[in-house]
N, C-alpha and C positions, 0 to 999 in steps of 0.2 A: 529644508535639507533633511531634517529628521523624518518627515513624512515620506520622502523619497526612499530613504533607507529602510523604513518599515515596509513600504510597498515592495521593495526589492527582496527583503527577507521573506515576506509573505508569499511572493511568487515562487521563490526557491523552495519554501516549505510545501507549497501546493504541488509543485512538480515532483518533488521527492516523495510525497504521499502517493501521487498517482503512479510513480515508478514502483513503489513498494507494493501497491495493490496489484499491479500487473505481475511483479515478480513473485507474489504470494501464490499465484496460480501455477507456477512452474516448480517441479520437483526433480531432483536427481536421485535415482535409486542407488545410493552408495551404501553398501553394507546392509545390516538388518533394519536400519531406520532411514527412511527417505529424508534427504536434505532439502529443505525449503529455501528458495532463493530470496525470500523476504528478509533474511538475515543480512544479505548484501545491501538491500535498501536501507536497513537500520544503520549499518556501518557507514554508508555514504552520508546519511542525514547527520549522524554524530560527528563526522569529520568536516562537513561543509557548512553546517548551521551552528548558530549559537545554541546553548543548552535548552533554553525555553522554547525556541523555535523548533528544535529537533523533537522535543516531546510533543508539541502541537502537531507536527508533521506525522509522527508515528501514530498518534491517536486518530487523525483524519485518515491515514492510510488503512488502519485496521477497520475503521467504520466503512470505508469504501469497499474493502475486500469482503467484509461480511455482507454488505448489501448486494454485491455481485454474486456471491455464493448463494444467497437467498433467492435472487432472481433466477439463477441457473436451476435451482431445485424446483421452483415453480414451473419453469419452462419444461423441464423433463417430466414433471408430473402431468402437465397438460398434454404433452405428446403421448405419454403412456395411456392416458384416458381416451385418446383418440380425437383430440381436437384442440 
C-alpha cells in the first residue's frame, strides 16, 4: 500500500514539474517587470503535494526548464551559423 502511495506522489510530482517547466517559458508583460507563470506551478505544487515531494518537484522542474533553455540556445546558434 505504501509503495502505491509513493508511486502516486512521484507521478504527481513529475507532472507538476513538467507543468512548471512549460509555464516557465510563458511570461505576462505586466508593469515594468514581466511576470513568469512558473510561480503558478510552484503554488500548485505547494498546495497539491506534501512538502518533501513539492521540493523534489520544483527542483526537477527547474532542471527541465534549464535543459530546455540550453537546448533552445544551441538550436538558435546552429540556425544563425547556417546549419
